[in-house]
N, C-alpha and C positions, 0 to 999 in steps of 0.2 A: 394043797396047791404045790405043783411040781415045777421045777425050773430046769431049762435045758441050757447046758453050758457047752460052748464051742471052743475048740482049740484054736490057737492062732493060725495054723495052716489051713484049717477048714474055713475060718473067717476070711482069709485072703482069697481063697478059691471062690467063695460066694461073691465077693466084690468084683472079681474079674469077670465072672459070668454076667453079672448085671451090666457092666460097662460095655461088654461085647454086644449085648442085646440092644442097648441104647444107641450105639453107633449104627447098627443095621437099620434100626427104625428111622434114624435121621436120614441116612442115605436113601431109604425107600421113599420118604416124604419128598426129598429133593427131586428124585426121578419122577414122581407123580406130578410135582409142580411144573417141571419142564414139559412134561407131556401135555398138561393142561394149557400152558402157554403156547405150545406148538399148535395145538388145535385152534386156539383163538387167533394166532397169527395166520394160520391157514384160512380161517374164516374171513379175516380182513382183506386179504388179497383176492377173495372169491369175487367180490363186486367191484366194478370200476366206478369212475366218476360220472354221474348222470349229466345230461345236457338239457337245459330248459329252453324252449323256443316259444316266445310270446311276441305279439306286435308291440311296437313302441308306444302307440296311442290308440285309443278306441273311444267311440262315442258311448255315453252312458245309455244303458238299456239296449245296447246292441248285443249280437251274439258272435263270439269268437271261439276258435279252437286253440288250446295250448297243447304243446307237445313236450314229452320228456322221454329220453332213452339213455341207456347205458352205453359207454364206449365198448365194453366187453363184459360178457357174462360167462363165468367159469363154473356154473352150476345149472342143473336141470330143474331146480326147484322153482316155484312160482315167485315172481318178483312183484312186490307191492310198491307202486308209485304214488306219492302224495305231493301236493303243492301247498305252500304256506305263504303268508305275508310276513315280511321281516318284523321281528320283534314279538311274534306270536306263533312259535313253533309247536305249541301244544294243541292247537286247533287247526286241523287241515281244512283247506277250502275245497279240496277235491281229491278223490282216490281212483286208482285204476290198477287192476290185477292183470299181470301179463303172464300167460301160461306157456307160450311158445316163443319167448324172447322178442316179441314184437314191441315197438315203442308205444308208450302210453299216450292216449288222446283224451284231453279233458274238454268237453263242450262247456262253455262258460257263458252265462248271462251276465254281461258287464254291469257291475254296480260301482257306485262312487267309493265304497269301502275298499275296493280292490286297488285303488290308486296308491302307488308307492313302489317298493322293491319286493319282487317275488323270488321264491326259491323252491327247488324240487328235491324230494327225498326218495331214495331207492333203498329197499330192504327186502330180505327174504321173508316171505310170508310164513307165519307160524314157526319161526326159528329165531329166537332172540339171541342165540349164541353168535350169529353172524352180524358183525357190526354194520349198520346202515351207512350209506354215503350221501353227500349233498352236492347239488350243482352250484354254479356261481349265481350271485344275485343279479336279477334282471329288472331294469326300470320299466314301469308300465304307467302310462298316463291315461286317466279317465277324463274325457272332455265333456263338459256340461255346457250347452248353448247359453249365450249371454242373454239375460233378460233384465228389464227394469233398470236401465242405466239412468242416473239422475245426478245433478250437480248440487253440491252443498258449498256455500261460500262462507268465508270467515274473514272480516265481519260481514254482516248482511249488506246487500247491495243498495240499501237505501241512501246512506250518507257516506260517500267516498270522496275524499279530497286528494288533490295531487300531493305526493309525498307519503301517503298512507301505504301500508302493506296490505296485500290481498292474497288470500289462499283459496283456491278452488279445488274441490275434491270430487272425483267421479266415482260414485258408488253404484253397485249393481246388486240385484236381488238374487241372481243365479249366474253361474259361470265359473269356469276354471281355466287356468293358464291363459289369462286374458292379457291382451296388449291394448294400450291406450294411446290415442292420438288426439291432440288438442287443436282446435281450429278457432281463428279469430276472423270474423267476417268472411268465412269460407276459405281462408288461407291457412294451411297447416303450419303450426309453430314447431320450432325445433325444441324437443324435450325428450326425456327418457321414456321410451314407450312402455317400460315395465312398471312405471310409477303412475299411480292414479291421481296424483296430486300436482297441481300447477301453482307455483308460488311467484308472485310479482313483488319484489322488495320495495320499490318506490314507484307509485303510480304517477303517470303523466298523461297528457292528452293523447299520446300515441297508443296508450293501452285502452282507449275508449272503443267500445264496439260490442258485438254479439259473440259470446263464447259458446262453444259446443264441444263435447267430448265424444269420441268414437271408440267403443269397446268391441273387441273382436278376439276370437281364437280360431285356430286352423286345424283341420283334419286332413291328414295326408297331403298337406300343402296345396289342396285343390279347392276346398270350399271354405267360405268365410261365414261365420255366425256373428252378425253385427247387430248393434242396437245403438241408435243415436239418441243422446239425452235431450231432454227439454233444454232449450237455449236460455242463456242468461245474458241480459243486456247490461253491460257494465258502463255506467256513466260517471266519469271522473270530473268533479267540479274543480274549476280553476280558481285560484286566489286572484283578487282584483289587483291590477297594477295601479300606480299613482295616477289619478285622473288629471287630464289637461283641461284648462279653462280658457275660453276665448269668447268673444262676442262680435256680432255684426249689427250695424245700425240700419234701420228701415224707416223711411219717411212715409207717413200715412197721408191719405188724400186731404185730410183736414189741415195738414201742415205741421202736425206734431211728430215727434220722433220716439222710437222705441229701440232698445238694445236687446237682441236675442242672445242670451248667455248660453253657451254650449259647454256641457260637462261630458267629457268622453274618456273612456278607459281603453287601453290597447288590448288587454286580455282580462278575462273574468267571466264566470258562468252566470247566466241569468237565473232567476229574475233579480234585478238590481234596484235598490232603493236609492234615489238621488235626492239630496237636500241642498238647497241654495241658501247661502248666508249673505245678507247685505248688512254691512257695518256690524258684524258679529251677531246678527239676529236672524232667526229662521224666517225665510221669506216664502219658499215654495218647497213642497215634497212631491216627488213623482216616482212611481214604480214602473219599471220598463223591462221588457224582454230583450232590449237592444243594449248595445254598449255605449249609448250616448243618450242625452236628454237635453231639451231646450226649455229655457225659462225666459219669458218676456218681462222686460223691466222698462218703465217709463224714464226717459232722460231728457235733459235740456242741453243743447250744444254749448260748448265753451263754458261749461259749468262743472265743478267737481261734485260728483254724486256719491263719493265715498269709495269703499272697497267691497269687493265680492269674492267669495270662494265657494267651492262645492264639496260635498262629501258623498262617497259611494259605499254601499254596504250590500253584500249578497249572503249574509248569514254568518260570516266569520268576522275578523277584525275590520272595522270600517277604515277607509283610506280617505285622505283629505288632499285637495289640490293646493296650489300656491294662491296667494292673495293677488287680486288684480284690481288696479285702480279703474274705477268706472267714471272716466272723464273723456269726452269726445271733443277734440279740437278740430275746427273746420279749416279748410284750406285757405292759406293767405300768405302774404309776403312775396319777395322776389323769387323768380324761377331761374335756375342756372342750367347751363348746358355744358357738358363735358364731352370731348371728342377723342377717340382713339383710332389709329390708322391700322389697316391690314396691309402688310408689306410682303412681297415675294422675295425670293433669294437674290434677284437682281436689283433689289431696292425699289422696285416699282410699286406704287401704292395702287391697289386695285379695289379697295373698299374702305369704309369707315363705320365705326360704331359710335352712336350718339346716345348719351345718357342725359335724362331730364330729371331734375329734383327741385321740389318746392320747399321753401323754408319752414312752413307750418302746415299742419294737416295730419290727422291720424289715419284717415282712409282716403288717400289721394288716388285719382285715376287720371292717366295722361292720354292726350290726343295729339297726333302729329299732323303737320301741314307742310305741303310742298308747293311753293309759289302760291300760298294762301288757299290751297285746295286740300281738303281733308283726305288723309290716307287711310284706306281700309285694308288692314293686313290680312293675308299677304298680298303683295303686288308683284309686278314684273321685275322690279329691281330693288325691292325693299321688303322687310318684314319686321314686325315688332316682337319684343321678347320681354321677359319678366311678367309676373302675374298681373300687375297693374299697368302693363305696356309702358314701363318707364324707359325702355331701350328701343332703339331703332337701328337696324343694320341696312346700309345703303351700298350697293355695288356701283362703282364708277363707270359710266359710259354716257354717251350724249343725252339719252333720255333722262338720266338722273341729275343732270346739271340744274342748278337753281338754288333758291333760297328756302331754308328749312327753319321751322320753329315748332315749339310744343306749347300746349295749354294744359293746366292742371285744374281738376274739378273734384268735388267730393264724390266718392263712389256711390253714395246713397242719394245725392242731389246734384244734378248737372245744370242747375239754373245759372249759377255764377261760377266764374273761374278766373285764373290769372294766367298771363301769357309770358313766354320767355323771349329774349332777344332773337333776332334773325341772323342766321349764318349762311354764307355762300359756300356751296360745295360743287366743285368742278374737277374733272380729271387733270386739266392743265394746271390748276392752282396747286395741286398736291404733288405733281411730278416735275415742276420746273426747279432749276437749281437756284437756291436762295442767293441774294446779292452778297450777304456776309460770307457764305461759303466760297463763292467765286473770288471775292477780294482776298480771302485768306490763302486760297490756293495760288493766286497770282503773286502775292507777296512772298510766300515761301519759295516759289520758283525763281523769282528775281534775286532773292538773297542767295540762293544756291549758285546762280550764274556769277554773281559778284565774287563769291568765295572762290570759285574755280579760276576766274580771271586774275584775282589777286595772287593766287598760288603760282600761276604761270609767270606773271611779271616778276615776282620775287625770285623765281628760279633763274630767269635770264640775267637779272642784275647780279645775283650771286656768282654766276659763272664768269661774267666780265670782271668782277673784282678779283677773282682768283687768277685769271690770265694776266691782269695788270700787275699783280704782286710778283708773279714769276718773271715777267719782263724786267721789272726793277732788279730783281736778284741776278738776272743774267747780265745786266749792264754792270753791276758792281763786280761781278766775277771777272768780266773782261778787263776792267780797269786794273784790277789787282794782278791779273795775269801778266800784264806788260811790265810790272815792277819786280816781282819776285821771281826766283828761279824755279826749276822743276820741283825740287824738294819742298820749297816753300809753297809752290802751287798745290802739291798733293796735301800738305798739311792744311792749307786753306780750304781745299775742297772738302776734306774730312770735317773741318770745323763748320763749314756751311751746311754740310749734310746733317751734322748733329743739331745745328740750330733749326734746320727745316723740320727734323723729326720732333723737336720740342714744340715748335709752333703748330705742327700738324696735330700733336696730341692735345695741345691746349684748344685748338680750333674744334677738334672732334668732341671734346667735353662740352663746349659751349653750344655749337651749332651742328651736332652730328646728325640731327634729324633733317636738316635742310640741304646737306651737301649731296651733289650729284656724283655718285661714285664713278660711273663710267666716264663722265667728262673730266674728272680729276685724273683718272688713269691716262686718258689721251693727252692731257696737258703735260704730264710728267714725261711721257715718251717724247713729245716734241722738244721739251727743254733739254732732256738728256742728249737727244740727237744734235741739237744746236751746240751744246757744250762740247760734244766730241769733235764737231767740225772746227770750233774755235780753238780747241786744244791742238789739233793737227796743224792748223795754220800757224799757231804760235811756235810750234816746234820747228816748222820749216823756216820761219823768219829767224829764229835763233841760230839755226844751222847756217843760214846765209850770212848772218852777221859775223859768226865765227870765221867763216871763209874769207870775209873781207879783211879780217885782222890777220896779218902775217907777221911772225916774229922772226 
């Protein structure tokens, strides 16, 4: 075995040669990769984006043409078009090979399986290197005519009571893209047309009637494919209200009496079982299709026959009436009349209402008489009111004047009755002024005249007193003027004026309401003028006296 030994220089040369070859190989591979990528990129831009044209909706088993074409074709090779349903791109539903760049046409026999979103694929036939392109998704509806519509109710329509919940569902055996309309007694209800279910949360009598659903779908907005379901008659049973109990008395030809007890409900669905209890014992049971029932009971007048009540039942909770005392009191005792007037705005009485009432009697009936002649209502100037004719309205005019009275009888027996007192009704009697009113008005008027006269006399006397007082003051002033000199006179005048002011103040505090201000002012002016004249005369007399004295 021989071994080869390399020198260091030779070994370095060998490594350098290997590295150079490795770099060349790497660069060659990179260039080949770029070339391959360039070819693939060139293949991608060769085909444009295809466009799929389909109708928006079609009837099942009809024939349609779908179209697909490329925006631009940059190759002369054969183009393969295929269309698919979304979600299943591995199974084409149709193919078309285009050799001269013409668009693809797909004749289609429409099936229900084609309903959904469709897409078209374009690729170069027999060349997998060129990347295929896809169109946008298109919606396609397959319409199936509606058949076999029917209503299913929950709960069943047998036993439905007010307050229950009811759900009606309109089901079909065939049909797509169906709209639903609900009708009650032929009138369309407001509901969501896309919902095949109608829910009524709380049933009432307004929900009673015949329900029907109308299922339809449209093709090109021109034709309707409809099917009306079998109708459902919804009968809502009402709960019974509290029954009312009453009775009427009937006299038989033999002279005996019976009370017909009536048990009646205001609301409630038939059939209804009525039960009458007398003294808490079952007396009669009646089944009726009406909201009332009658029970005959033998009675004796003016005798307590006990108590009665009734019970009604229509399948749910029975309801019971109040207890009623079964005692019939016949008419008797005094009869009273009450009268009310009808008055206009000018206080003229133009009519009267007369009310008649008897002291005893459970079923009284009243008859009215005018001048002992029976009145048959309505008449020319009167009419009766109240169910038992207990009231009479009379219009006042000459024909209505006269005497009125009423008579009370048993409503079930008019053989015996009692009569009321007689009253006189005339226009003059109700429209004359009463003596008491006239006396009152005359008295008030006389007192008013006396008060005015007393005020006048008091004013005259007061004025004379004031004039007399000033005359006395004037006389006192004149006497004093003859004694004192001018300075004394002035002081005296001032003193008198102060006294007058004090007296005037005192007088105003005591009798300020009775003083005649204008008369007082005039008297003051007269007194002042008189005082001025007296003062002038006194001065002249003093001058004359001084002239007579000579020194």
